[in-house]
C-alpha positions as CSV (number, residue, x, y, z in Angstrom):
1,X,64.7,242.0,393.9
2,X,67.3,243.6,392.0
3,X,70.0,241.3,390.5
4,X,73.2,242.4,388.8
5,X,74.3,240.7,385.8
6,X,75.7,241.0,382.2
7,X,78.1,244.2,382.7
8,X,79.3,245.5,379.0
9,X,81.1,248.3,377.6
10,X,78.2,249.6,375.7
11,X,74.3,248.8,376.3
12,X,72.2,249.3,373.3
13,X,68.4,249.6,374.1
14,X,66.1,248.9,371.1
15,X,67.4,246.6,368.5
16,X,65.8,248.5,365.3
17,X,67.9,249.9,362.5
18,X,69.6,252.5,365.0
19,X,70.2,250.2,367.7
20,X,71.3,247.2,365.6
21,X,73.7,249.7,363.8
22,X,75.0,250.7,366.8
23,X,75.6,247.5,368.3
24,X,77.1,246.1,365.1
25,X,79.5,248.9,364.7
26,X,80.6,249.0,368.4
27,X,81.2,245.0,368.3
28,X,83.2,245.4,365.3
29,X,85.3,247.9,367.2
30,X,86.0,245.2,369.5
31,X,83.9,246.3,372.5
32,X,81.6,244.3,374.7
33,X,78.2,245.0,373.6
34,X,74.8,244.1,375.0
35,X,71.7,244.8,372.8
36,X,68.2,244.9,374.6
37,X,65.0,244.3,372.8
38,X,61.4,244.5,374.3
39,X,59.8,242.4,371.5
40,X,61.1,239.1,370.1
41,X,61.8,238.7,366.1
42,X,60.3,238.7,364.0
43,X,58.4,241.8,365.0
44,X,56.6,244.4,362.8
45,X,56.9,248.1,362.6
46,X,55.0,250.7,361.1
47,X,57.2,251.8,358.1
48,X,57.1,252.5,354.5
49,X,59.7,249.8,354.1
50,X,61.6,251.8,351.5
51,X,65.1,252.3,351.5
52,X,66.8,255.0,349.7
53,X,70.2,255.1,348.3
54,X,71.7,256.6,351.4
55,X,70.4,253.9,353.7
56,X,71.4,251.4,351.0
57,X,75.0,253.1,351.3
58,X,74.9,252.3,355.1
59,X,73.8,248.7,354.6
60,X,76.7,248.4,352.4
61,X,79.2,249.9,355.0
62,X,77.9,247.1,357.5
63,X,78.5,244.3,355.2
64,X,74.8,243.4,354.8
65,X,73.9,241.2,352.1
66,X,71.7,243.0,349.7
67,X,71.1,240.8,346.8
68,X,67.7,240.0,345.2
69,X,68.5,236.4,346.0
70,X,68.6,237.5,349.6
71,X,65.0,238.8,349.3
72,X,65.6,242.5,348.6
73,X,64.0,244.5,345.6
74,X,65.8,247.1,343.9
75,X,64.0,250.1,342.8
76,X,65.2,252.7,340.0
77,X,64.1,255.9,341.6
78,X,60.7,257.5,342.4
79,X,57.6,258.1,340.4
80,X,55.7,260.8,341.1
81,X,51.9,261.7,340.4
82,X,50.2,265.0,340.9
83,X,48.9,268.0,339.2
84,X,47.9,265.6,336.3
85,X,51.4,264.8,335.9
86,X,53.2,261.5,335.9
87,X,57.1,261.7,336.1
88,X,59.5,259.0,336.5
89,X,62.6,260.4,338.1
90,X,65.8,257.9,338.3
91,X,68.0,257.9,341.5
92,X,71.0,260.3,340.8
93,X,74.4,259.0,339.4
94,X,76.6,260.3,342.2
95,X,79.8,259.0,343.7
96,X,78.5,259.2,347.4
97,X,75.5,256.8,347.0
98,X,74.6,253.9,344.7
99,X,72.0,254.8,342.0
100,X,69.4,252.3,343.5
101,X,67.1,251.9,346.2
102,X,65.7,248.9,348.1
103,X,62.6,247.8,349.7
104,X,62.3,245.2,352.5
105,X,59.4,244.5,355.1
106,X,60.5,245.8,358.5
107,X,59.2,242.3,359.8
108,X,62.3,240.7,358.3
109,X,64.7,243.8,358.1
110,X,64.9,244.6,361.6
111,X,65.8,240.7,362.2
112,X,68.4,240.9,359.6
113,X,69.9,243.5,361.2
114,X,69.8,242.3,365.1
115,X,71.2,239.1,363.6
116,X,73.9,241.0,362.0
117,X,74.8,242.7,365.0
118,X,74.7,239.5,366.8
119,X,77.1,237.7,364.4
120,X,79.4,240.5,364.7
121,X,79.8,239.8,368.5
122,X,76.9,241.7,370.3
123,X,74.7,239.8,373.0
124,X,71.3,240.0,371.8
125,X,68.5,239.8,374.6
126,X,64.7,239.7,373.4
127,X,61.8,240.0,375.5
128,X,63.9,242.5,377.8
129,X,61.5,245.8,378.9
130,X,64.2,248.4,379.7
131,X,62.4,250.2,383.0
132,X,64.6,253.1,383.6
133,X,68.3,254.3,383.3
134,X,70.9,253.7,386.4
135,X,72.7,256.7,387.4
136,X,75.9,257.1,389.5
137,X,75.6,258.3,393.0
138,X,78.2,260.8,393.0
139,X,78.4,262.3,389.2
140,X,74.7,261.4,388.1
141,X,76.1,259.8,385.0
142,X,74.2,257.3,383.2
143,X,75.6,253.6,384.4
144,X,73.5,251.1,383.3
145,X,69.8,250.3,383.0
146,X,67.1,248.4,384.7
147,X,65.2,246.0,382.8
148,X,62.7,242.9,383.4
149,X,62.0,240.0,381.0
150,X,58.4,240.1,379.6
151,X,56.6,237.6,377.7
152,X,55.3,237.7,373.8
153,X,52.2,240.0,375.2
154,X,54.5,242.3,377.2
155,X,53.5,241.1,380.4
156,X,56.0,240.6,383.3
157,X,57.8,237.4,383.4
158,X,60.3,237.8,386.0
159,X,62.5,239.9,388.5
160,X,63.7,243.0,387.5
161,X,67.5,243.0,386.5
162,X,70.2,245.7,386.4
163,X,72.7,245.9,383.7
164,X,75.7,248.1,383.9
165,X,77.9,249.6,381.2
166,X,80.1,252.3,380.6
167,X,78.1,253.8,377.7
168,X,74.4,253.5,377.4
169,X,72.6,254.1,373.9
170,X,68.7,255.0,374.0
171,X,67.7,253.6,370.6
172,X,64.2,252.7,372.0
173,X,62.1,254.4,369.0
174,X,59.5,257.1,368.9
175,X,58.4,256.5,372.8
176,X,62.1,257.5,373.6
177,X,61.1,256.4,377.4
178,X,64.6,255.9,378.5
179,X,65.6,259.6,377.4
180,X,62.3,260.8,378.7
181,X,63.0,259.2,382.0
182,X,66.3,261.4,382.3
183,X,64.4,264.5,381.4
184,X,65.3,264.8,377.5
185,X,61.9,266.3,376.6
186,X,60.7,266.6,373.0
187,X,60.9,269.9,371.3
188,X,57.4,271.2,370.3
189,X,59.0,273.4,367.5
190,X,60.0,270.5,365.4
191,X,57.8,268.8,362.8
192,X,56.1,265.9,363.5
193,X,54.5,263.4,360.8
194,X,51.7,261.0,361.1
195,X,51.9,258.0,358.8
196,X,49.5,254.6,358.2
197,X,50.2,252.0,355.9
198,X,49.0,248.3,355.4
199,X,49.8,245.3,352.7
200,X,48.1,244.3,349.7
201,X,48.5,241.3,347.5
202,X,48.7,243.0,344.1
203,X,50.1,242.5,340.5
204,X,52.4,245.8,341.3
205,X,54.6,243.8,343.7
206,X,57.5,243.8,341.7
207,X,57.5,247.4,340.3
208,X,60.8,248.6,339.5
209,X,59.6,252.5,341.2
210,X,58.7,253.9,344.4
211,X,55.7,255.6,343.8
212,X,54.5,258.8,345.6
213,X,51.1,260.3,345.5
214,X,51.3,263.9,346.0
215,X,47.7,264.7,345.8
216,X,45.2,262.2,347.4
217,X,41.5,262.5,346.0
218,X,38.4,261.4,347.9
219,X,36.1,260.4,344.7
220,X,35.9,260.3,341.0
221,X,37.1,262.8,338.8
222,X,34.6,266.2,338.8
223,X,33.2,265.0,342.2
224,X,36.4,264.8,344.1
225,X,37.5,267.0,346.9
226,X,41.6,267.2,347.8
227,X,42.4,265.3,350.9
228,X,45.4,266.3,353.3
229,X,48.5,264.5,353.0
230,X,50.5,262.2,350.6
231,X,50.5,258.6,349.5
232,X,52.9,255.9,348.4
233,X,53.3,252.4,347.0
234,X,56.3,250.5,347.6
235,X,56.7,247.0,346.0
236,X,58.2,244.6,348.2
237,X,58.6,241.9,345.2
238,X,57.1,239.2,347.3
239,X,53.5,239.4,346.0
240,X,52.8,242.2,348.1
241,X,53.3,246.1,348.0
242,X,53.1,248.5,351.2
243,X,50.6,251.2,350.8
244,X,50.3,254.0,353.1
245,X,49.8,257.8,353.5
246,X,51.1,260.4,355.7
247,X,51.2,263.8,356.7
248,X,53.4,266.5,358.4
249,X,53.1,269.2,360.8
250,X,55.1,272.0,361.5
251,X,54.9,271.7,364.9
252,X,54.4,268.8,367.6
253,X,50.8,269.5,368.0
254,X,48.2,266.7,367.7
255,X,46.3,266.4,364.5
256,X,42.6,265.8,364.3
257,X,42.4,264.1,361.0
258,X,41.4,260.6,361.0
259,X,44.1,258.8,358.9
260,X,42.7,255.4,358.8
261,X,39.4,257.0,357.5
262,X,41.6,259.1,355.0
263,X,43.3,255.9,353.7
264,X,40.1,253.8,353.3
265,X,38.7,256.8,351.0
266,X,41.4,256.9,348.9
267,X,41.4,253.0,348.5
268,X,37.8,253.1,347.3
269,X,38.9,255.0,344.5
270,X,42.0,253.1,343.5
271,X,42.1,251.7,340.1
272,X,40.6,248.0,340.0
273,X,43.9,246.8,338.4
274,X,45.9,247.5,341.3
275,X,43.4,244.9,343.4
276,X,43.9,246.9,346.4
277,X,40.5,245.3,347.7
278,X,39.5,243.9,351.4
279,X,40.2,240.5,350.2
280,X,43.7,241.2,349.0
281,X,44.6,243.2,352.1
282,X,47.1,241.6,354.4
283,X,47.4,242.7,358.0
284,X,45.3,245.7,359.5
285,X,45.8,249.3,358.7
286,X,48.3,250.4,361.4
287,X,49.8,254.0,362.2
288,X,52.8,255.7,363.9
289,X,54.2,259.2,364.6
290,X,57.4,260.2,362.8
291,X,59.6,262.5,365.1
292,X,61.5,264.8,363.0
293,X,64.4,267.2,362.6
294,X,66.0,266.3,366.1
295,X,63.2,266.9,368.4
296,X,65.1,265.6,371.3
297,X,68.2,266.5,372.6
298,X,71.1,266.7,373.7
299,X,72.0,263.7,371.3
300,X,74.9,263.0,374.0
301,X,75.3,263.8,377.8
302,X,76.1,262.2,380.8
303,X,76.6,258.6,379.6
304,X,73.7,258.6,377.3
305,X,73.7,258.9,373.5
306,X,70.3,258.9,371.6
307,X,69.8,257.4,368.1
308,X,67.1,257.2,365.4
309,X,63.7,257.9,366.1
310,X,64.4,258.4,370.1
311,X,66.6,261.6,368.9
312,X,63.8,262.7,366.1
313,X,65.9,261.8,363.5
314,X,63.3,261.6,360.7
315,X,63.6,263.6,357.6
316,X,61.2,266.2,357.2
317,X,61.3,266.1,353.7
318,X,60.4,262.5,352.9
319,X,59.6,260.9,356.3
320,X,62.9,258.6,356.3
321,X,64.4,257.2,359.4
322,X,66.0,254.2,358.4
323,X,69.0,256.0,356.7
324,X,69.5,258.3,359.6
325,X,69.3,255.8,362.1
326,X,71.9,253.6,360.4
327,X,74.1,256.4,360.2
328,X,73.6,257.5,363.8
329,X,74.7,254.1,364.8
330,X,78.2,254.6,362.6
331,X,78.9,257.4,363.9
332,X,77.9,256.7,367.4
333,X,79.9,253.6,367.5
334,X,82.9,255.4,366.4
335,X,82.8,258.1,369.2
336,X,82.2,255.1,371.9
337,X,85.3,253.4,370.7
338,X,87.2,256.7,370.9
339,X,85.9,257.7,373.9
340,X,86.3,254.2,375.8
341,X,90.1,254.2,374.5
342,X,90.9,257.6,376.4
343,X,93.1,257.5,379.4
344,X,90.9,259.7,381.5
345,X,87.1,260.6,382.0
346,X,87.8,264.2,380.6
347,X,89.4,262.6,377.3
348,X,86.4,259.9,377.2
349,X,83.7,262.8,377.4
350,X,85.3,264.9,374.7
351,X,85.4,261.8,372.4
352,X,81.5,261.1,373.4
353,X,80.6,264.6,372.6
354,X,81.6,264.5,369.0
355,X,78.6,262.4,368.2
356,X,76.4,265.2,368.5
357,X,78.8,267.8,366.8
358,X,79.4,265.1,363.8
359,X,75.6,264.6,363.4
360,X,74.5,268.1,363.7
361,X,77.2,269.2,361.2
362,X,76.1,266.7,358.6
363,X,72.4,267.0,359.2
364,X,71.5,270.1,360.9
365,X,71.4,272.6,357.9
366,X,69.5,270.0,356.1
367,X,66.9,269.5,358.6
368,X,66.4,273.4,359.2
369,X,65.7,273.5,355.4
370,X,63.3,270.8,356.0
371,X,61.4,272.6,358.5
372,X,61.1,275.3,356.1
373,X,59.6,273.0,353.5
374,X,56.9,271.4,355.9
375,X,55.9,275.0,356.9
376,X,55.0,275.7,353.0
377,X,53.4,272.4,352.2
378,X,51.2,271.7,355.2
379,X,49.1,273.9,353.2
380,X,47.0,271.8,350.6
381,X,46.6,274.9,348.4
382,X,50.4,275.4,348.3
383,X,50.9,271.8,347.5
384,X,48.6,271.8,344.7
385,X,50.1,274.8,343.3
386,X,53.5,273.5,343.5
387,X,52.7,270.1,341.8
388,X,50.5,271.6,339.0
389,X,53.4,273.9,337.9
390,X,56.4,272.5,339.3
391,X,56.4,268.6,337.9
392,X,56.8,269.7,334.2
393,X,59.8,271.5,334.9
394,X,62.7,268.7,334.7
395,X,65.3,270.8,336.4
396,X,63.4,271.8,338.8
397,X,62.1,268.2,339.7
398,X,65.9,266.9,339.5
399,X,66.6,269.8,342.3
400,X,63.4,268.4,344.4
401,X,64.4,264.6,343.8
402,X,68.0,265.3,345.4
403,X,66.8,267.5,348.1
404,X,64.1,265.3,348.9
405,X,65.7,262.2,349.3
406,X,68.9,263.6,350.7
407,X,71.0,262.4,347.7
408,X,73.3,264.9,346.4
409,X,77.1,265.2,346.6
410,X,78.1,267.3,349.5
411,X,81.2,268.5,348.0
412,X,81.6,268.9,344.3
413,X,78.8,267.6,341.8
414,X,76.8,269.4,339.2
415,X,74.8,273.0,340.0
416,X,72.1,271.0,341.7
417,X,74.4,269.4,344.1
418,X,76.1,272.6,344.8
419,X,73.1,274.5,345.3
420,X,71.6,272.3,348.0
421,X,75.1,271.7,349.9
422,X,75.4,275.6,350.1
423,X,71.9,275.9,351.3
424,X,72.3,273.1,353.7
425,X,75.6,274.8,355.0
426,X,74.2,278.4,355.4
427,X,71.0,277.2,357.4
428,X,71.6,277.4,361.0
429,X,71.8,273.6,362.5
430,X,69.5,274.6,365.7
């Protein structure tokens, strides 16, 4: 049985950062928003839990409370270890972004953002599994979704429902089931990352730096081999730290690396004072794919917008997706609000298409540079040479920090900002 209910101006599928941001900004623009989430909060997501200053700026735009007393921990910048070097690189002092990052478990972050969207006026339906798109019979345009209620285990718990809206946003994560269902397949020429992580109770829980290990060794000095990938330790300030590792490939080809075994080898040789022991481990080691560099599109067509991981918006440089998901939500909401205010269908479509052009104009060149970067560093020996000879050079590392974190002045700034901005402008935004 199909039941029609809950018509809205906008349906947003997925209440992660991209979906919650879209719902929040649309609701603030006065639109009737329905936010559908297949799980119930709080729920976990595989992530490093670190937010760069770019992500912090988006949270500030959303008026999300980010005080330390609200459960956030701030960090000063990035500590980099590799090639026998250890450097602490503060986040840059620029006008576009704050000079600090944040960390927060996705278990609580996503719930905060979803509740923030609900407080702004969005209707949040949890335990609602979207099963497909609804198309207009004459135009083929997406005009809603079908969904069914599920229980906490994801099992069907009721009859299928049809929700209709003037615009639909797919923010349903790396699986991108809604986009795939309408024929938007991923591009195999885009980078794909893989990450695994867990949590440890550790004295390092209040570290003021996000720590990145550019080299992973499987044994003691003198008897060790360099393993593929990079590692991280992000303090959460609550007695625990997020500890994980990842790697990236320049194509979407499946990797044959056993990342959980790789992680176990790294942990066996971690310093004892970190207390990364089985007794202190909180939860299992879990993994996830990281779709990068706009690996699925178009970002808008026929009534359906893609945002966040569903559109492959993870940065090839650092594996971050939260900042770009939040940005996509803001830009999508603006295009939707403008489109729905138009008096004709043609005017609506012109406004909605600006979403893709704005996202590609801002990030397309940067992601293209990222694809070049990935092709270089996916070779362990290239990474080894870069860390050994590049880390001791302060100007080069300043350039690398701004490039990798996407924290540079897009206009003006110093010579490093101007160089990165110039490279991003001339790189084709394919």
